[in-house]
C-alpha positions as CSV (number, residue, x, y, z in Angstrom):
1,M,3.4,-26.8,5.6
2,V,3.6,-23.5,3.8
3,Q,6.1,-22.4,6.5
4,G,8.1,-25.6,5.8
5,A,8.3,-25.0,2.1
6,V,9.5,-21.4,2.5
7,A,11.9,-22.5,5.2
8,L,13.5,-25.1,2.9
9,A,13.9,-22.3,0.3
10,I,15.5,-20.0,2.8
11,F,17.7,-22.8,4.1
12,L,18.8,-23.7,0.6
13,G,19.8,-20.1,-0.3
14,T,21.5,-19.3,3.0
15,I,23.5,-22.5,3.3
16,D,24.9,-22.0,-0.2
17,G,26.0,-18.4,0.5
18,S,27.6,-19.3,3.8
19,I,29.3,-22.4,2.6
20,V,31.0,-20.5,-0.2
21,N,32.4,-17.8,2.2
22,V,34.4,-20.4,4.0
23,A,35.6,-21.9,0.7
24,L,37.0,-18.6,-0.7
25,P,40.6,-19.1,0.5
26,T,40.5,-22.7,-0.8
27,L,39.1,-21.6,-4.2
28,T,41.8,-19.0,-4.4
29,R,44.5,-21.7,-4.2
30,E,42.7,-24.4,-6.2
31,F,42.2,-22.1,-9.2
32,D,45.5,-20.3,-8.7
33,T,43.7,-17.0,-8.8
34,S,43.4,-13.8,-6.8
35,F,41.2,-12.6,-4.0
36,G,39.6,-10.1,-6.5
37,V,38.7,-12.8,-9.0
38,V,37.4,-15.4,-6.5
39,Q,35.1,-12.7,-4.9
40,W,33.0,-13.1,-8.0
41,V,32.0,-16.6,-6.9
42,V,30.0,-14.7,-4.3
43,L,29.3,-11.5,-6.1
44,S,27.9,-13.1,-9.3
45,Y,25.3,-15.0,-7.3
46,L,24.3,-11.8,-5.4
47,L,24.3,-9.5,-8.5
48,V,21.8,-11.7,-10.4
49,Q,19.5,-11.8,-7.4
50,A,19.6,-8.1,-6.8
51,T,18.8,-7.2,-10.4
52,L,16.0,-9.7,-10.9
53,V,14.0,-9.9,-7.6
54,L,12.0,-6.7,-8.1
55,S,10.7,-7.8,-11.5
56,I,10.0,-11.3,-10.2
57,G,8.2,-9.9,-7.2
58,R,6.0,-7.8,-9.5
59,L,5.3,-10.9,-11.7
60,G,4.3,-12.7,-8.6
61,D,1.8,-10.0,-7.7
62,M,0.4,-10.2,-11.3
63,I,0.2,-13.9,-12.1
64,G,0.6,-15.7,-8.8
65,K,3.5,-16.7,-6.6
66,K,3.4,-20.5,-6.4
67,W,4.8,-21.6,-9.7
68,I,7.5,-18.9,-9.9
69,F,8.6,-19.9,-6.4
70,T,8.5,-23.7,-7.2
71,T,10.5,-23.2,-10.5
72,G,13.1,-21.3,-8.5
73,F,13.9,-24.4,-6.5
74,A,14.5,-26.4,-9.7
75,V,16.7,-23.8,-11.4
76,F,18.8,-23.4,-8.2
77,T,19.3,-27.2,-8.1
78,V,20.4,-27.3,-11.7
79,G,22.8,-24.4,-11.0
80,S,24.2,-26.4,-8.0
81,V,25.0,-29.4,-10.2
82,L,26.8,-27.1,-12.8
83,A,28.8,-25.4,-10.0
84,G,30.0,-28.7,-8.6
85,L,31.1,-29.8,-12.1
86,S,32.9,-26.6,-13.0
87,P,36.5,-27.1,-14.3
88,T,37.5,-23.4,-14.2
89,V,36.8,-20.4,-12.0
90,G,35.1,-18.7,-15.0
91,I,32.6,-21.6,-15.5
92,L,32.1,-21.7,-11.7
93,I,31.1,-18.1,-11.8
94,A,28.7,-18.7,-14.7
95,A,27.1,-21.6,-12.8
96,R,26.7,-19.3,-9.8
97,V,24.7,-17.0,-12.1
98,V,22.3,-19.9,-12.8
99,Q,22.0,-20.4,-9.0
100,G,21.4,-16.7,-8.6
101,V,18.4,-16.8,-11.0
102,G,16.8,-19.7,-9.0
103,A,17.6,-17.9,-5.7
104,A,16.0,-14.7,-7.0
105,M,12.8,-16.6,-7.8
106,I,12.8,-18.1,-4.3
107,F,13.7,-15.1,-2.2
108,A,11.6,-12.6,-4.2
109,L,8.4,-14.3,-3.1
110,G,9.2,-16.2,0.1
111,F,8.5,-13.4,2.6
112,A,5.3,-12.5,0.6
113,I,4.0,-16.1,0.8
114,I,4.6,-16.2,4.6
115,T,2.9,-12.8,5.0
116,E,-0.2,-13.9,3.1
117,A,-0.3,-17.2,5.1
118,F,-0.2,-15.7,8.6
119,P,-2.4,-13.0,10.2
120,P,-0.7,-9.9,11.6
121,S,-0.9,-11.2,15.2
122,E,1.4,-14.1,14.2
123,R,3.5,-12.5,11.5
124,G,6.4,-11.6,13.7
125,R,6.6,-15.1,15.1
126,A,6.5,-16.6,11.6
127,L,9.2,-14.4,10.3
128,G,11.2,-15.1,13.5
129,I,11.0,-18.8,12.7
130,N,12.3,-17.9,9.3
131,G,15.1,-16.0,11.0
132,T,16.0,-19.2,12.8
133,I,16.0,-21.1,9.5
134,V,18.4,-18.5,8.1
135,S,20.6,-19.1,11.1
136,L,20.5,-22.9,10.6
137,G,21.6,-22.4,7.0
138,I,24.3,-20.0,8.0
139,I,25.4,-22.3,10.8
140,S,25.4,-25.4,8.7
141,G,27.2,-23.7,5.8
142,P,30.5,-22.8,7.6
143,I,30.5,-26.1,9.6
144,L,29.6,-28.3,6.7
145,G,31.9,-26.4,4.4
146,G,34.8,-26.7,6.7
147,L,34.3,-30.4,7.1
148,I,33.9,-31.0,3.4
149,I,36.9,-28.9,2.4
150,E,39.1,-30.7,5.0
151,A,37.8,-34.2,4.2
152,A,36.8,-34.1,0.5
153,D,36.8,-32.1,-2.6
154,W,35.5,-28.5,-2.6
155,R,32.9,-29.5,-5.3
156,W,30.8,-31.1,-2.6
157,I,29.9,-27.8,-1.1
158,F,27.6,-27.4,-4.1
159,F,26.5,-31.0,-4.5
160,V,25.0,-30.9,-0.9
161,N,22.3,-28.6,-2.3
162,I,20.9,-31.2,-4.7
163,P,18.8,-33.3,-2.3
164,I,17.5,-30.2,-0.5
165,G,16.6,-28.6,-3.9
166,I,14.7,-31.7,-5.0
167,L,12.8,-32.0,-1.7
168,G,12.0,-28.3,-1.8
169,T,10.7,-28.4,-5.4
170,I,8.3,-31.3,-4.6
171,T,7.2,-29.7,-1.3
172,A,6.5,-26.3,-2.8
173,A,4.5,-27.8,-5.7
174,R,2.3,-29.7,-3.2
175,V,1.7,-27.2,-0.4
176,V,2.1,-23.6,-1.4
177,P,-1.3,-22.1,-2.1
178,D,-2.0,-21.2,-5.7
179,T,-3.6,-17.8,-5.0
180,K,-4.7,-16.1,-8.2
181,P,-4.4,-12.3,-8.2
182,H,-6.8,-10.0,-9.9
183,G,-6.2,-10.1,-13.7
184,G,-5.8,-7.4,-16.3
185,R,-2.5,-6.0,-15.0
186,K,0.3,-4.9,-17.2
187,F,4.0,-5.5,-16.7
188,D,6.2,-2.4,-16.7
189,F,8.9,-3.6,-19.1
190,L,10.5,-0.2,-19.5
191,G,10.7,0.3,-15.7
192,A,12.1,-3.3,-15.3
193,G,14.8,-2.7,-17.9
194,L,15.8,0.7,-16.5
195,F,16.0,-0.7,-12.9
196,L,18.1,-3.6,-14.1
197,V,20.5,-1.3,-15.9
198,A,20.7,1.1,-13.0
199,L,21.3,-1.4,-10.3
200,L,23.7,-3.6,-12.4
201,T,25.9,-0.7,-13.4
202,L,26.0,0.6,-9.8
203,L,27.0,-2.8,-8.4
204,L,29.5,-3.5,-11.1
205,G,31.1,-0.1,-10.5
206,L,31.4,-0.9,-6.8
207,T,32.9,-4.3,-7.4
208,W,35.3,-3.5,-10.3
209,G,36.3,-0.3,-8.6
210,Q,38.2,-2.4,-6.0
211,G,40.7,-3.3,-8.6
212,L,40.7,-0.4,-11.0
213,G,40.1,2.4,-8.5
214,F,36.9,4.3,-8.0
215,T,38.2,7.3,-9.9
216,D,39.1,5.2,-13.0
217,P,37.2,6.5,-16.1
218,P,35.4,3.2,-16.8
219,I,34.2,3.0,-13.2
220,L,33.1,6.7,-13.3
221,A,31.2,5.9,-16.6
222,L,29.4,3.0,-14.8
223,F,28.4,5.2,-11.9
224,A,27.2,7.9,-14.4
225,T,25.2,5.4,-16.3
226,S,23.6,4.1,-13.1
227,A,22.7,7.6,-12.0
228,L,21.1,8.4,-15.3
229,A,19.2,5.1,-15.4
230,F,17.9,5.6,-11.8
231,V,16.7,9.2,-12.6
232,T,15.0,7.9,-15.7
233,F,13.5,5.0,-13.8
234,F,12.0,7.2,-11.1
235,A,10.6,9.6,-13.8
236,V,9.0,6.7,-15.7
237,E,7.5,5.2,-12.5
238,R,5.8,8.4,-11.6
239,R,4.0,8.5,-15.0
240,V,3.0,4.9,-15.9
241,P,-0.4,3.7,-14.7
242,E,1.0,0.3,-13.3
243,P,4.5,1.0,-12.2
244,M,7.1,-1.7,-11.4
245,L,7.7,0.1,-8.1
246,D,5.0,2.2,-6.5
247,L,7.0,5.1,-5.3
248,T,4.2,6.3,-3.0
249,L,5.1,3.4,-0.7
250,F,8.2,5.4,0.4
251,R,6.0,8.1,1.9
252,N,5.7,5.7,4.8
253,R,8.6,6.8,7.0
254,D,8.6,3.5,8.9
255,L,9.1,1.6,5.6
256,S,11.8,3.9,4.4
257,S,13.7,4.0,7.7
258,N,13.6,0.3,8.2
259,L,14.9,-0.3,4.8
260,V,17.8,2.1,5.5
261,T,18.8,0.6,8.8
262,G,18.4,-3.0,7.4
263,F,20.8,-2.0,4.5
264,I,23.4,-0.7,6.9
265,V,23.3,-3.8,9.0
266,F,23.7,-6.1,6.0
267,V,26.7,-4.1,4.8
268,G,28.4,-4.7,8.2
269,I,27.4,-8.3,8.6
270,Q,28.6,-9.3,5.1
271,G,31.8,-7.4,5.5
272,L,32.5,-9.3,8.7
273,L,31.6,-12.7,7.1
274,L,33.8,-12.0,4.1
275,L,36.9,-11.3,6.1
276,L,36.6,-13.7,9.0
277,P,37.8,-16.8,7.1
278,F,41.0,-14.9,6.1
279,Y,41.5,-13.7,9.7
280,L,40.9,-17.1,11.2
281,M,43.1,-18.9,8.7
282,N,45.9,-16.4,8.0
283,V,46.2,-14.6,11.3
284,L,45.1,-17.1,14.0
285,G,46.2,-20.2,12.0
286,Y,43.0,-22.4,12.2
287,G,42.2,-25.0,9.6
288,P,39.0,-25.0,7.5
289,R,37.0,-27.3,10.0
290,N,37.7,-25.1,13.0
291,V,37.0,-21.9,10.9
292,G,33.6,-23.3,10.2
293,L,32.9,-24.1,13.8
294,L,34.1,-20.7,15.1
295,M,32.1,-18.8,12.5
296,G,29.0,-20.6,13.8
297,A,28.9,-18.4,16.9
298,I,27.0,-15.6,15.2
299,P,24.3,-17.6,13.5
300,I,23.8,-20.0,16.4
301,T,22.9,-17.0,18.7
302,L,20.8,-15.4,15.9
303,G,18.8,-18.6,15.6
304,I,18.1,-18.8,19.3
305,V,17.1,-15.2,19.6
306,A,15.1,-14.5,16.4
307,P,11.9,-16.4,17.2
308,F,11.7,-14.6,20.6
309,S,12.3,-11.2,19.2
310,G,9.6,-11.8,16.5
311,S,7.1,-12.8,19.1
312,L,8.0,-9.9,21.3
313,S,7.5,-7.4,18.4
314,D,4.0,-8.9,17.9
315,R,3.2,-7.7,21.5
316,V,5.1,-4.5,22.0
317,G,5.7,-3.2,18.5
318,S,8.7,-3.5,16.2
319,R,10.5,-0.2,16.9
320,P,11.7,-0.7,20.5
321,V,12.9,-4.2,19.6
322,T,14.8,-3.1,16.5
323,V,16.4,-0.3,18.4
324,A,17.6,-2.7,21.1
325,G,19.1,-4.9,18.4
326,L,20.9,-2.0,16.8
327,A,22.4,-1.0,20.2
328,I,23.7,-4.5,20.8
329,L,25.1,-4.7,17.2
330,T,26.9,-1.4,17.7
331,A,28.5,-2.8,20.9
332,G,29.4,-6.1,19.1
333,F,31.2,-4.5,16.2
334,T,33.0,-2.1,18.5
335,A,34.2,-5.1,20.5
336,A,35.4,-6.7,17.2
337,A,37.3,-3.5,16.3
338,F,39.3,-3.7,19.5
339,G,39.2,-7.4,20.2
340,F,40.3,-9.1,16.9
341,G,44.1,-9.2,17.1
342,V,47.0,-11.5,16.4
343,D,46.6,-13.3,19.7
344,T,42.8,-13.3,20.2
345,G,41.7,-16.4,22.1
346,I,38.8,-18.6,21.3
347,M,36.6,-17.4,24.2
348,L,37.0,-13.8,23.3
349,F,36.3,-14.5,19.6
350,V,33.2,-16.6,20.4
351,G,32.0,-14.0,22.9
352,I,32.1,-11.2,20.3
353,G,30.3,-13.5,17.9
354,F,27.6,-14.1,20.4
355,V,27.0,-10.4,20.9
356,I,26.8,-9.7,17.2
357,G,24.5,-12.7,16.7
358,T,22.2,-11.6,19.5
359,G,22.0,-8.1,18.1
360,M,21.2,-9.4,14.6
361,G,18.6,-11.9,15.9
362,I,16.8,-9.1,17.9
363,F,16.9,-6.7,14.9
364,Q,16.1,-8.7,11.8
365,S,12.7,-10.3,12.2
366,P,10.9,-7.3,13.7
367,N,12.4,-5.1,11.0
368,N,11.2,-7.4,8.2
369,S,7.8,-7.7,9.9
370,A,7.4,-3.9,10.1
371,I,8.3,-3.5,6.4
372,L,5.9,-6.1,5.1
373,G,3.1,-5.0,7.5
374,S,3.2,-1.5,6.1
375,V,2.1,-2.2,2.5
376,P,-1.2,-3.4,0.9
377,L,-1.6,-7.1,0.1
378,D,-1.4,-6.5,-3.6
379,R,2.1,-5.0,-3.2
380,L,3.6,-7.9,-1.1
381,G,5.5,-9.5,-3.9
382,V,7.2,-6.2,-4.9
383,T,7.9,-5.4,-1.2
384,S,9.3,-8.9,-0.6
385,G,11.5,-8.2,-3.6
386,M,12.5,-4.9,-2.1
387,L,13.6,-6.7,1.1
388,T,15.7,-9.0,-0.9
389,I,17.3,-6.2,-3.0
390,N,18.0,-4.4,0.3
391,R,19.7,-7.4,1.7
392,I,21.6,-8.3,-1.4
393,T,22.7,-4.8,-2.2
394,G,23.9,-4.4,1.4
395,M,25.8,-7.6,1.1
396,I,27.4,-6.6,-2.2
397,V,28.3,-3.2,-0.8
398,G,29.7,-4.9,2.2
399,V,31.9,-7.2,0.0
400,A,33.0,-4.3,-2.2
401,V,33.6,-1.5,0.3
402,M,34.7,-3.5,3.3
403,G,36.9,-5.7,1.2
404,T,38.5,-2.7,-0.4
405,V,39.0,-1.0,3.0
406,W,40.5,-4.1,4.5
407,A,42.8,-4.7,1.5
408,A,43.9,-1.0,1.4
409,R,44.6,-0.8,5.2
410,T,46.3,-4.1,5.3
411,V,48.6,-3.2,2.4
412,S,49.3,0.1,4.1
413,Y,50.3,-1.6,7.4
414,A,52.4,-4.1,5.4
415,G,54.2,-1.4,3.4
416,G,53.2,-2.9,0.1
417,G,52.4,-6.2,-1.6
418,T,49.0,-7.9,-1.5
419,A,46.5,-8.1,1.4
420,E,46.3,-12.0,1.2
421,D,50.1,-12.3,1.6
422,A,50.6,-9.6,4.2
423,P,52.0,-10.5,7.6
424,P,49.4,-11.6,10.2
425,A,49.8,-8.4,12.2
426,A,49.0,-6.3,9.2
427,Q,46.0,-8.3,8.3
428,A,44.7,-8.1,11.9
429,A,45.2,-4.3,11.9
430,G,43.4,-3.9,8.6
431,L,40.5,-5.9,10.0
432,S,40.4,-3.7,13.1
433,D,40.2,-0.6,11.0
434,T,37.4,-2.2,8.9
435,M,35.4,-3.2,12.0
436,T,35.7,0.3,13.3
437,L,34.1,1.7,10.2
438,V,31.3,-0.9,10.5
439,A,30.7,0.0,14.1
440,V,30.3,3.7,13.1
441,L,27.8,2.8,10.4
442,V,25.7,0.7,12.6
443,A,25.8,3.4,15.3
444,V,24.3,5.7,12.6
445,A,21.5,3.1,12.0
446,F,20.9,3.1,15.8
447,V,20.5,6.9,15.8
448,I,18.0,6.6,13.0
449,G,16.1,4.0,14.9
450,V,16.0,6.0,18.1
451,W,14.9,9.1,16.1
452,M,12.0,7.2,14.4
453,W,11.0,5.7,17.8
454,R,10.8,9.1,19.4
455,S,8.8,10.5,16.4
456,Q,6.5,7.5,16.7
457,Q,5.9,8.2,20.3
458,R,5.0,11.8,19.6
459,E,2.5,10.8,16.9
460,R,-0.2,8.2,16.7
461,P,1.4,4.8,16.0
462,S,0.7,3.3,12.6
463,T,-1.7,0.4,12.4
464,A,1.0,-1.8,11.1
465,D,3.3,-1.2,14.0
466,Q,0.8,-1.1,16.9
467,P,1.1,-3.9,19.5
468,V,-1.5,-6.6,18.9
469,R,-3.8,-6.9,21.8
């Protein structure tokens, strides 16, 4: 039942993110706005999560996880109602901020609750099941979003969250254990504030830099503020007795390397998911319903593969499984770089999607399991928050950087104008260049994974990553 409550939470968050991706071209037209503005329907949701999850994870370690997690369901549901009722794009973005607060409360603690509920010998399988739920949410989002947008008003892409949110709130309140941590801990308000400023200014610089240019003085000021806040944050965390983030955790090379490779993968995946609706609609000419169905190729495969890869990592260790996943992902993005053109057929598109989905399914669950298995139980909330920050920051960088690369390359091929209005051949060429960059980045993650695996073979494997006999 605990698995079910967390699964509902993950499903709620993922279906909402994926449903909105498909709706971006529609929202651009409905609100008569630009690609740069409508991106904030996605980015505002992600920014709020990224800046809050670490603090929420720490609070969960201090006061207990159940009621924070349960309240997150309710807040997310209220945000969904507000989003569906939004009369302007500005109000829609504000409603997405409310949704982001609820999602931060859910995602910051979901992985920690699962890790507490299952022994190490079953953790990979449990997280693999969660990977399947992620896939179901991602699958349902594009398909349901395409059907809704074609048959009804776009507002229903948010209203569909309401029954799931109500059911999830009731289920979490009934079944999630109310585990009370040791008392007497203090919350690191200074560290929390510094981290919020550091991450928020960094992510705002990345997103606003798309329109203003990354060398524009206000953008450089944001990056400078972020760097100063991060330096101050790390200095404070080394000195306070109960830090927001225990920096000694990063002495574990497995933890650090898995976070880095996970970040790179999310940059690539989010860049792909951001751009595919524009490619399928503007280049290949498909309608919203078919776009949703075609985008399901990646998550369908992920959902099938993830439980098996989680169980396999329980038996043989996480590192060889994650390396295999990264190798397949590199091949998939390379195929996308060369295969996505103006005349790409359905079979080729779906085949590339299956390869990328397989790689993601093999990689993600063992990677998460290795990260959560490498920290003490009293740091699970913060580490779960770190996982969420890693994912969200990767997604935001994917939106900002890959969106910028695609727009710049597309405009270059078109000889001017805007990326959204460029000829199909220019948009396809811009996507090809962007996927080439993604393939190179994921190849770097693969090299890191192989290097860590070889280092692990030369040394005694850590307890958290040994196969369970």
